[in-house]
Z-matrix of the N, CA and C atoms (Angstrom, degrees):
N
C 1 1.448
C 2 1.533 1 109.08
N 3 1.313 2 116.31 1 128.67
C 4 1.464 3 120.97 2 -175.56
C 5 1.525 4 111.40 3 -102.03
N 6 1.314 5 114.81 4 141.36
C 7 1.461 6 122.04 5 177.40
C 8 1.532 7 109.97 6 -62.71
N 9 1.310 8 115.91 7 -37.19
C 10 1.462 9 120.56 8 -176.43
C 11 1.537 10 111.33 9 -59.21
N 12 1.333 11 117.38 10 -24.35
C 13 1.468 12 120.59 11 178.44
C 14 1.528 13 111.81 12 -64.20
N 15 1.324 14 116.94 13 -18.52
C 16 1.463 15 121.48 14 -177.17
C 17 1.527 16 112.77 15 -111.79
N 18 1.327 17 116.30 16 7.25
C 19 1.468 18 120.20 17 -179.27
C 20 1.519 19 109.84 18 -110.48
N 21 1.336 20 114.37 19 143.51
C 22 1.462 21 121.11 20 178.23
C 23 1.527 22 108.38 21 -135.74
N 24 1.311 23 115.81 22 153.94
C 25 1.467 24 119.25 23 -178.18
C 26 1.523 25 112.62 24 -61.18
N 27 1.336 26 117.45 25 -30.72
C 28 1.464 27 118.89 26 -179.38
C 29 1.531 28 112.67 27 -85.00
N 30 1.334 29 116.56 28 9.55
C 31 1.466 30 122.39 29 177.56
C 32 1.534 31 109.69 30 -117.37
N 33 1.324 32 115.66 31 30.88
C 34 1.461 33 121.82 32 -178.83
C 35 1.522 34 108.93 33 -129.11
N 36 1.319 35 115.48 34 136.07
C 37 1.468 36 122.21 35 176.73
C 38 1.527 37 107.59 36 -128.15
N 39 1.316 38 116.25 37 103.74
C 40 1.468 39 120.74 38 -177.07
C 41 1.523 40 113.35 39 -86.61
N 42 1.327 41 117.44 40 -2.11
C 43 1.459 42 121.12 41 -177.73
C 44 1.529 43 109.85 42 -139.63
N 45 1.327 44 115.30 43 66.42
C 46 1.464 45 119.21 44 -178.90
C 47 1.522 46 110.20 45 -64.02
N 48 1.326 47 115.24 46 142.04
C 49 1.466 48 121.55 47 -178.81
C 50 1.527 49 112.37 48 -97.39
N 51 1.320 50 117.28 49 -28.68
C 52 1.466 51 121.82 50 -174.53
C 53 1.522 52 111.64 51 -64.69
N 54 1.321 53 114.55 52 145.24
C 55 1.463 54 120.68 53 -176.91
C 56 1.524 55 113.12 54 -110.10
N 57 1.363 56 117.05 55 -8.49
C 58 1.459 57 118.99 56 179.81
C 59 1.524 58 110.02 57 -128.31
N 60 1.335 59 115.38 58 169.44
C 61 1.461 60 121.05 59 -175.34
C 62 1.528 61 112.16 60 -60.30
N 63 1.317 62 117.06 61 -50.91
C 64 1.460 63 119.43 62 -177.91
C 65 1.524 64 111.01 63 -60.36
N 66 1.321 65 116.32 64 -45.93
C 67 1.458 66 120.44 65 -179.96
C 68 1.518 67 112.41 66 -62.54
N 69 1.324 68 116.67 67 -39.88
C 70 1.468 69 119.22 68 -178.78
C 71 1.524 70 111.04 69 -68.67
N 72 1.336 71 116.86 70 -38.88
C 73 1.465 72 119.40 71 177.26
C 74 1.527 73 109.78 72 -65.12
N 75 1.314 74 116.52 73 -41.96
C 76 1.478 75 119.82 74 178.55
C 77 1.534 76 110.95 75 -64.84
N 78 1.326 77 116.52 76 -41.24
C 79 1.468 78 120.35 77 179.66
C 80 1.532 79 110.40 78 -60.09
N 81 1.316 80 117.30 79 -47.22
C 82 1.464 81 119.97 80 178.39
C 83 1.523 82 111.23 81 -70.09
N 84 1.322 83 116.45 82 -30.80
C 85 1.456 84 120.95 83 178.00
C 86 1.516 85 113.00 84 -60.77
N 87 1.327 86 116.73 85 -29.23
C 88 1.470 87 119.92 86 178.26
C 89 1.526 88 111.40 87 -63.21
N 90 1.316 89 117.18 88 -30.28
C 91 1.470 90 119.98 89 177.02
C 92 1.527 91 109.79 90 -66.88
N 93 1.335 92 115.96 91 -37.94
C 94 1.464 93 119.67 92 177.29
C 95 1.521 94 110.25 93 -68.40
N 96 1.335 95 116.46 94 -40.01
C 97 1.472 96 119.59 95 178.19
C 98 1.534 97 110.20 96 -56.49
N 99 1.321 98 116.53 97 -44.33
C 100 1.460 99 121.01 98 -176.23
C 101 1.529 100 113.50 99 -63.68
N 102 1.326 101 117.72 100 -22.56
C 103 1.471 102 119.26 101 179.86
C 104 1.514 103 111.75 102 -70.48
N 105 1.336 104 116.72 103 -27.16
C 106 1.454 105 120.39 104 -175.62
C 107 1.521 106 112.71 105 72.84
N 108 1.322 107 117.99 106 8.70
C 109 1.463 108 122.80 107 -176.84
C 110 1.525 109 113.54 108 -86.05
N 111 1.343 110 117.67 109 -10.14
C 112 1.463 111 121.61 110 179.59
C 113 1.523 112 107.73 111 -108.25
N 114 1.327 113 116.27 112 125.35
C 115 1.468 114 121.44 113 -172.78
C 116 1.526 115 113.44 114 -63.90
N 117 1.324 116 118.07 115 -39.19
C 118 1.462 117 122.46 116 -179.07
C 119 1.526 118 107.63 117 -136.68
N 120 1.328 119 115.10 118 94.39
C 121 1.461 120 120.20 119 -173.48
C 122 1.529 121 112.50 120 -60.60
N 123 1.324 122 117.58 121 -42.89
C 124 1.466 123 120.04 122 -178.76
C 125 1.527 124 111.07 123 -61.72
N 126 1.316 125 116.30 124 -42.04
C 127 1.461 126 119.89 125 178.22
C 128 1.526 127 110.20 126 -65.16
N 129 1.325 128 117.33 127 -41.27
C 130 1.462 129 120.69 128 177.08
C 131 1.525 130 110.45 129 -58.05
N 132 1.324 131 116.60 130 -45.41
C 133 1.469 132 119.30 131 -179.43
C 134 1.530 133 110.61 132 -62.88
N 135 1.325 134 117.64 133 -38.96
C 136 1.475 135 120.00 134 175.71
C 137 1.527 136 110.32 135 -60.10
N 138 1.329 137 116.64 136 -39.40
C 139 1.471 138 120.36 137 178.48
C 140 1.529 139 110.97 138 -63.91
N 141 1.322 140 117.12 139 -39.80
C 142 1.471 141 120.57 140 177.86
C 143 1.530 142 109.56 141 -62.19
N 144 1.326 143 116.62 142 -45.42
C 145 1.463 144 119.60 143 -178.17
C 146 1.531 145 111.71 144 -69.22
N 147 1.326 146 117.49 145 -33.90
C 148 1.472 147 120.42 146 175.16
C 149 1.526 148 109.78 147 -63.89
N 150 1.333 149 116.24 148 -42.90
C 151 1.467 150 121.07 149 178.29
C 152 1.527 151 109.70 150 -61.96
N 153 1.308 152 116.26 151 -40.50
C 154 1.468 153 121.28 152 -178.68
C 155 1.530 154 111.06 153 -65.22
N 156 1.330 155 117.21 154 -31.62
C 157 1.475 156 120.55 155 178.47
C 158 1.522 157 112.12 156 -67.31
N 159 1.334 158 116.87 157 -29.84
C 160 1.471 159 120.79 158 -178.39
C 161 1.520 160 110.86 159 -65.20
N 162 1.298 161 115.94 160 -49.84
C 163 1.463 162 122.26 161 177.61
C 164 1.525 163 106.34 162 -162.81
N 165 1.308 164 115.67 163 142.24
C 166 1.461 165 119.32 164 -177.81
C 167 1.525 166 111.49 165 -60.06
N 168 1.302 167 115.66 166 148.58
C 169 1.463 168 120.89 167 175.43
C 170 1.525 169 110.47 168 -99.70
N 171 1.331 170 116.50 169 8.54
C 172 1.462 171 120.80 170 171.55
C 173 1.527 172 107.28 171 -74.76
N 174 1.326 173 116.80 172 110.46
C 175 1.467 174 120.56 173 -172.40
C 176 1.529 175 113.06 174 -95.96
N 177 1.323 176 116.89 175 5.59
C 178 1.462 177 119.95 176 -179.16
C 179 1.511 178 111.74 177 91.54
N 180 1.331 179 114.88 178 172.88
C 181 1.466 180 122.06 179 179.26
C 182 1.529 181 111.54 180 57.05
N 183 1.355 182 116.08 181 33.94
C 184 1.466 183 123.77 182 178.08
C 185 1.528 184 113.18 183 65.73
N 186 1.350 185 116.99 184 30.92
C 187 1.457 186 122.69 185 -177.76
C 188 1.526 187 110.71 186 -124.32
N 189 1.331 188 116.06 187 145.36
C 190 1.463 189 121.99 188 173.41
C 191 1.521 190 108.65 189 -143.52
N 192 1.344 191 115.44 190 144.19
C 193 1.457 192 121.23 191 -179.90
C 194 1.532 193 109.02 192 -133.09
N 195 1.349 194 116.65 193 70.23
C 196 1.464 195 117.75 194 175.28
C 197 1.529 196 109.47 195 -65.86
N 198 1.328 197 116.21 196 142.36
C 199 1.462 198 119.12 197 -176.48
C 200 1.519 199 110.41 198 -163.76
N 201 1.325 200 114.45 199 167.69
C 202 1.456 201 121.07 200 173.00
C 203 1.514 202 108.85 201 -149.49
N 204 1.327 203 114.89 202 137.39
C 205 1.461 204 120.67 203 168.01
C 206 1.516 205 105.57 204 -85.01
N 207 1.326 206 115.84 205 130.40
C 208 1.461 207 119.30 206 -170.97
C 209 1.523 208 112.14 207 -145.36
N 210 1.320 209 114.22 208 152.79
C 211 1.470 210 120.79 209 173.20
C 212 1.529 211 110.85 210 -88.30
N 213 1.307 212 117.28 211 3.02
C 214 1.465 213 122.16 212 -172.89
C 215 1.526 214 113.97 213 -87.62
N 216 1.333 215 117.15 214 -3.27
C 217 1.462 216 120.04 215 178.40
C 218 1.525 217 109.71 216 -146.37
N 219 1.314 218 115.39 217 153.44
C 220 1.458 219 121.68 218 175.31
C 221 1.520 220 111.08 219 -105.99
N 222 1.334 221 116.29 220 -0.44
C 223 1.464 222 120.78 221 -176.95
C 224 1.525 223 110.72 222 -120.13
N 225 1.328 224 115.60 223 143.30
C 226 1.449 225 120.97 224 169.44
C 227 1.517 226 107.37 225 -71.52
N 228 1.313 227 116.69 226 132.54
C 229 1.463 228 120.97 227 177.39
C 230 1.519 229 108.01 228 -129.40
N 231 1.318 230 115.70 229 131.52
C 232 1.464 231 120.92 230 177.78
C 233 1.518 232 108.17 231 -128.24
N 234 1.329 233 115.26 232 125.52
C 235 1.465 234 121.81 233 174.35
C 236 1.522 235 106.58 234 -112.12
N 237 1.320 236 116.49 235 132.46
C 238 1.453 237 121.39 236 177.32
C 239 1.516 238 109.34 237 -108.93
N 240 1.323 239 116.05 238 129.68
C 241 1.457 240 121.15 239 177.14
C 242 1.517 241 111.02 240 -128.74
N 243 1.331 242 115.33 241 146.76
C 244 1.466 243 121.45 242 178.01
C 245 1.522 244 108.68 243 -122.53
N 246 1.317 245 115.15 244 127.52
C 247 1.460 246 122.07 245 177.94
C 248 1.521 247 108.87 246 -114.08
N 249 1.307 248 116.64 247 116.18
C 250 1.456 249 120.49 248 -179.27
C 251 1.528 250 111.31 249 -63.97
N 252 1.323 251 116.10 250 -42.42
C 253 1.465 252 120.65 251 -178.77
C 254 1.520 253 112.11 252 -76.94
N 255 1.314 254 117.23 253 -27.83
C 256 1.457 255 121.27 254 -176.16
C 257 1.516 256 111.29 255 90.24
N 258 1.323 257 115.08 256 154.79
C 259 1.459 258 122.94 257 -177.58
C 260 1.525 259 108.02 258 -129.50
N 261 1.317 260 116.28 259 134.11
C 262 1.468 261 120.25 260 178.83
C 263 1.521 262 109.51 261 -72.86
N 264 1.335 263 116.51 262 108.40
C 265 1.455 264 122.56 263 176.27
C 266 1.523 265 110.97 264 -105.97
N 267 1.336 266 116.35 265 16.23
C 268 1.458 267 122.25 266 179.52
C 269 1.528 268 110.67 267 56.27
N 270 1.326 269 115.96 268 41.56
C 271 1.457 270 121.89 269 179.52
C 272 1.527 271 109.72 270 -67.45
N 273 1.323 272 115.77 271 151.82
C 274 1.460 273 120.06 272 -178.28
C 275 1.531 274 112.22 273 -61.10
N 276 1.329 275 117.82 274 -28.37
C 277 1.468 276 120.17 275 179.79
C 278 1.533 277 112.41 276 -90.61
N 279 1.334 278 116.74 277 4.25
C 280 1.470 279 124.51 278 175.87
C 281 1.525 280 113.59 279 66.89
N 282 1.324 281 118.43 280 6.27
C 283 1.462 282 121.19 281 179.11
C 284 1.529 283 109.59 282 -86.41
N 285 1.330 284 116.62 283 140.59
C 286 1.469 285 118.77 284 178.13
C 287 1.529 286 111.21 285 -68.46
N 288 1.322 287 115.79 286 148.02
C 289 1.466 288 120.92 287 178.14
C 290 1.521 289 109.17 288 -79.91
N 291 1.314 290 115.42 289 128.71
C 292 1.463 291 120.91 290 176.67
C 293 1.523 292 111.63 291 -110.46
N 294 1.318 293 116.58 292 -22.43
C 295 1.461 294 122.25 293 176.53
C 296 1.526 295 106.55 294 -118.40
N 297 1.336 296 116.08 295 117.73
C 298 1.456 297 121.76 296 -172.14
C 299 1.528 298 108.92 297 -126.14
N 300 1.327 299 115.38 298 131.56
C 301 1.459 300 122.19 299 -179.17
C 302 1.525 301 108.12 300 -120.55
N 303 1.331 302 117.16 301 109.82
C 304 1.457 303 121.97 302 176.29
C 305 1.525 304 107.89 303 -92.81
N 306 1.333 305 115.45 304 127.13
C 307 1.462 306 120.03 305 -176.69
C 308 1.521 307 111.61 306 -123.29
N 309 1.333 308 115.43 307 135.68
C 310 1.460 309 122.84 308 168.94
C 311 1.518 310 105.83 309 -107.89
N 312 1.318 311 116.15 310 123.39
C 313 1.457 312 121.44 311 -172.71
C 314 1.521 313 109.71 312 -122.26
N 315 1.330 314 117.53 313 122.20
C 316 1.465 315 119.12 314 177.14
C 317 1.537 316 110.50 315 -60.74
N 318 1.316 317 117.46 316 131.02
C 319 1.469 318 122.03 317 -178.11
C 320 1.519 319 113.04 318 -56.21
N 321 1.313 320 116.07 319 -35.39
C 322 1.466 321 119.43 320 -175.56
C 323 1.525 322 113.56 321 -71.13
N 324 1.330 323 117.86 322 -11.65
C 325 1.463 324 121.18 323 -174.79
C 326 1.531 325 112.37 324 -107.44
N 327 1.313 326 118.34 325 51.70
C 328 1.462 327 121.13 326 -176.30
C 329 1.529 328 112.11 327 -61.39
N 330 1.319 329 118.22 328 -42.56
C 331 1.464 330 120.06 329 -178.97
C 332 1.525 331 110.84 330 -65.16
N 333 1.326 332 116.21 331 -44.36
C 334 1.459 333 120.87 332 179.08
C 335 1.529 334 110.24 333 -63.38
N 336 1.320 335 116.50 334 -39.68
C 337 1.464 336 122.10 335 177.48
C 338 1.519 337 111.23 336 -58.37
N 339 1.326 338 116.59 337 -47.06
C 340 1.466 339 120.13 338 -178.99
C 341 1.519 340 111.41 339 -64.14
N 342 1.317 341 116.63 340 -38.67
C 343 1.470 342 120.89 341 178.80
C 344 1.528 343 110.17 342 -65.28
N 345 1.324 344 116.64 343 -47.25
C 346 1.465 345 120.55 344 -177.96
C 347 1.530 346 111.07 345 -65.53
N 348 1.325 347 117.01 346 -45.07
C 349 1.467 348 120.31 347 179.65
C 350 1.524 349 110.77 348 -62.14
N 351 1.316 350 117.42 349 -43.61
C 352 1.467 351 120.93 350 178.34
C 353 1.526 352 110.66 351 -63.26
N 354 1.325 353 116.16 352 -42.50
C 355 1.468 354 119.86 353 179.79
C 356 1.534 355 110.56 354 -65.39
N 357 1.321 356 117.18 355 -43.56
C 358 1.460 357 120.46 356 178.96
C 359 1.527 358 110.75 357 -60.37
N 360 1.316 359 117.32 358 -48.04
C 361 1.475 360 118.77 359 -179.42
C 362 1.525 361 110.91 360 -64.61
N 363 1.321 362 117.52 361 -32.77
C 364 1.475 363 120.43 362 178.31
C 365 1.536 364 111.07 363 -68.16
N 366 1.334 365 117.52 364 -47.27
C 367 1.470 366 117.64 365 -177.83
C 368 1.527 367 111.30 366 -70.93
N 369 1.333 368 117.53 367 -23.22
C 370 1.468 369 119.50 368 178.08
C 371 1.527 370 112.50 369 -73.94
N 372 1.317 371 117.02 370 0.40
C 373 1.469 372 121.32 371 172.79
C 374 1.523 373 110.50 372 -90.28
N 375 1.335 374 116.68 373 -7.44
C 376 1.466 375 122.92 374 -179.26
C 377 1.527 376 109.19 375 -76.90
N 378 1.317 377 116.86 376 111.66
C 379 1.468 378 121.93 377 -177.06
C 380 1.525 379 112.56 378 -60.51
N 381 1.323 380 117.74 379 -36.85
C 382 1.464 381 120.79 380 178.84
C 383 1.524 382 110.78 381 -64.77
N 384 1.319 383 115.92 382 -41.50
C 385 1.464 384 120.45 383 177.43
C 386 1.529 385 109.66 384 -60.97
N 387 1.321 386 116.82 385 -48.32
C 388 1.464 387 120.16 386 -178.85
C 389 1.522 388 111.60 387 -61.50
N 390 1.325 389 117.03 388 -45.99
C 391 1.473 390 119.98 389 178.15
C 392 1.523 391 110.52 390 -58.28
N 393 1.322 392 115.40 391 -43.15
C 394 1.461 393 119.86 392 179.30
C 395 1.517 394 112.33 393 -62.78
N 396 1.326 395 117.22 394 -42.13
C 397 1.464 396 120.50 395 -179.42
C 398 1.523 397 111.23 396 -67.84
N 399 1.325 398 117.11 397 -34.83
C 400 1.467 399 119.86 398 177.86
C 401 1.526 400 111.85 399 -68.11
N 402 1.331 401 116.73 400 -29.93
C 403 1.465 402 119.18 401 -175.52
C 404 1.534 403 114.34 402 -104.77
N 405 1.322 404 118.72 403 -5.76
C 406 1.470 405 121.30 404 -178.31
C 407 1.527 406 110.20 405 -55.53
N 408 1.319 407 115.24 406 134.44
C 409 1.468 408 120.34 407 -179.29
C 410 1.523 409 112.77 408 -100.19
N 411 1.329 410 116.80 409 -19.29
C 412 1.464 411 119.89 410 -179.83
C 413 1.530 412 109.56 411 -134.44
N 414 1.307 413 115.32 412 160.17
C 415 1.466 414 120.34 413 177.17
C 416 1.528 415 110.85 414 -62.88
N 417 1.326 416 116.46 415 -37.66
C 418 1.461 417 120.82 416 178.92
C 419 1.529 418 110.55 417 -63.11
N 420 1.319 419 116.05 418 -39.23
C 421 1.471 420 120.30 419 177.92
C 422 1.534 421 110.17 420 -64.21
N 423 1.321 422 117.81 421 -41.20
C 424 1.472 423 121.23 422 178.13
C 425 1.530 424 110.44 423 -61.58
N 426 1.322 425 117.22 424 -42.74
C 427 1.471 426 121.44 425 177.93
C 428 1.526 427 109.77 426 -61.14
N 429 1.334 428 117.51 427 -45.23
C 430 1.466 429 121.20 428 179.53
C 431 1.529 430 111.55 429 -61.11
N 432 1.317 431 117.08 430 -36.70
C 433 1.464 432 121.29 431 179.25
C 434 1.524 433 109.44 432 -63.61
N 435 1.334 434 117.06 433 -42.75
C 436 1.460 435 120.35 434 177.03
C 437 1.518 436 110.81 435 -64.11
N 438 1.330 437 116.87 436 -43.45
C 439 1.475 438 120.22 437 -179.87
C 440 1.526 439 110.20 438 -57.90
N 441 1.326 440 116.82 439 -46.42
C 442 1.476 441 120.65 440 -178.75
C 443 1.522 442 110.83 441 -64.37
N 444 1.310 443 117.51 442 -39.25
C 445 1.463 444 120.79 443 -179.23
C 446 1.523 445 111.96 444 -66.54
N 447 1.338 446 116.16 445 -26.69
C 448 1.468 447 119.80 446 -177.19
C 449 1.529 448 113.24 447 -98.46
N 450 1.325 449 117.17 448 4.14
C 451 1.485 450 119.53 449 178.57
C 452 1.502 451 111.00 450 -71.81
């Protein structure tokens, strides 16, 4: 299962404005709101923040994957955001997150969720992919970088 199957050009923000964790999650959350695929966006966002309270989703190496498993959608949704300044996600390595992936995960798809999350974290170890995402100038270019990394 490929991450690129759940990414779209209109779900990418290469110039995030938010400077803190809550703001960055909310900023990316607006992309999910616009899809109309989540039945109650405010409740979904509360679920993301509740999940974040359990343990940070800042995974180190300037990466964060805030997410929530929810009954509010039947579709996997992934929003990719890039913050030039970085956002403190309380990562174990203390580095700010510059590449942030907000995910809405249907509750009924636990196995698929684990596969996708594992695959995403694995491909995010690819230095070429990371360099490409840091330098991508357009959303289409970011999508192409993911496609190449998953070939």
